[in-house]
C-alpha positions in Angstrom: 0.0 0.0 0.0 1.4 3.4 -0.9 1.7 6.3 1.6 -1.1 8.3 0.0 -3.4 5.3 0.3 -2.7 5.1 4.0 -3.1 8.8 4.5 -6.4 8.7 2.7 -7.7 5.8 4.8 -6.7 7.6 8.0 -8.4 10.8 7.0 -11.6 8.9 6.1 -11.5 7.3 9.5 -11.3 10.5 11.4 -14.3 12.6 12.4 -14.9 16.0 10.9 -13.6 17.7 14.0 -10.4 15.6 14.0 -9.9 16.3 10.3 -10.1 20.1 10.9 -7.7 19.8 13.9 -5.3 17.7 11.8 -5.4 20.3 9.0 -4.7 23.1 11.5 -1.4 21.5 12.4 1.1 22.8 10.0 4.8 22.1 9.8 6.8 25.1 10.9 9.1 26.7 8.4 12.8 26.3 8.4 13.4 29.6 10.1 10.9 28.6 12.8 12.6 25.3 13.3 16.0 27.0 13.6 14.6 29.3 16.4 13.5 26.1 18.2 17.2 25.4 18.6 17.5 28.4 20.9 14.6 27.5 23.2 14.5 24.9 25.9 17.0 23.3 28.2 19.9 23.1 25.7 19.7 26.6 24.2 23.1 27.6 25.6 24.8 24.6 24.0 23.2 25.2 20.7 24.2 28.9 20.7 27.7 27.9 21.7 27.9 25.3 18.9 26.8 27.9 16.3 29.3 30.4 17.6 32.1 27.8 17.4 31.0 26.8 13.9 31.3 30.4 12.8 34.7 30.8 14.3 35.9 27.6 12.7 34.6 28.7 9.4 36.5 32.0 9.6 39.7 30.3 10.7 39.3 27.6 8.0 38.9 30.2 5.3 42.0 32.1 6.6 44.0 28.8 6.6 42.9 28.2 3.0 44.1 31.7 2.0 47.4 31.1 3.7 47.7 27.7 2.0 47.3 29.3 -1.4 49.8 32.0 -0.7 52.7 29.9 0.5 55.3 28.1 -1.6 56.9 25.9 1.0 55.7 22.3 1.3 55.8 22.0 5.2 53.9 25.3 5.5 51.4 24.1 2.9 50.8 20.9 4.9 50.3 22.9 8.1 47.9 25.4 6.6 46.1 22.7 4.6 45.7 20.5 7.7 44.4 23.5 9.7 41.9 24.3 6.9 40.8 20.6 6.8 40.3 20.4 10.5 38.4 23.7 10.7 36.1 23.0 7.8 35.4 19.4 8.9 34.6 20.8 12.4 32.1 23.2 10.9 30.5 20.4 8.9 30.1 18.2 12.0 28.6 21.0 14.0 26.1 21.7 11.2 25.3 18.0 11.0 24.6 18.0 14.7 22.3 21.0 14.4 20.3 19.3 11.6 20.0 16.2 13.9 18.7 18.5 16.6 16.1 19.8 14.2 15.1 16.2 13.3 14.8 15.4 17.0 12.4 18.3 17.5 10.4 17.2 14.5 10.1 13.6 15.9 9.1 15.0 19.3 6.4 17.1 17.7 5.0 14.1 15.8 5.0 12.0 19.0 3.0 14.7 20.8 0.5 14.7 17.9 0.1 11.0 18.2 -0.4 11.3 22.0 -3.1 13.9 21.3 -4.8 11.6 18.8 -4.6 8.7 21.3 -6.1 10.9 24.0 -9.0 11.9 21.6 -9.6 8.2 20.8 -9.5 7.2 24.4 -12.0 9.9 25.3 -14.3 8.9 22.4 -14.0 5.2 23.5 -14.9 6.1 27.1 -17.8 8.1 25.9 -19.2 5.2 23.9 -19.0 2.7 26.8 
């Protein structure tokens, strides 16, 4: 069964009120998701990681410029290694930030499911 088929079956099984509620839940935009990184218990760590990523990016670009301007092999290895380290560090921090965005998205979906289960439990108790 395709995903659309399952989504259609789920929507048909919901009551009109539940369908309206489900339609009112929209996915936040990318900018809203990024602002979620700076809320909650770990906001200081997220802000620190973004600041470190920016510093590593600037230092990495500086190392690349110095790498291009030198003619000596040992200096090229040092500047190239520094650039590689800084740019890889920036990449890893960005990857971690995207994983945090995904964690927030999964948490949001779990909360939606909990709400749906609560609605179903209330409806089931009402029918008893």
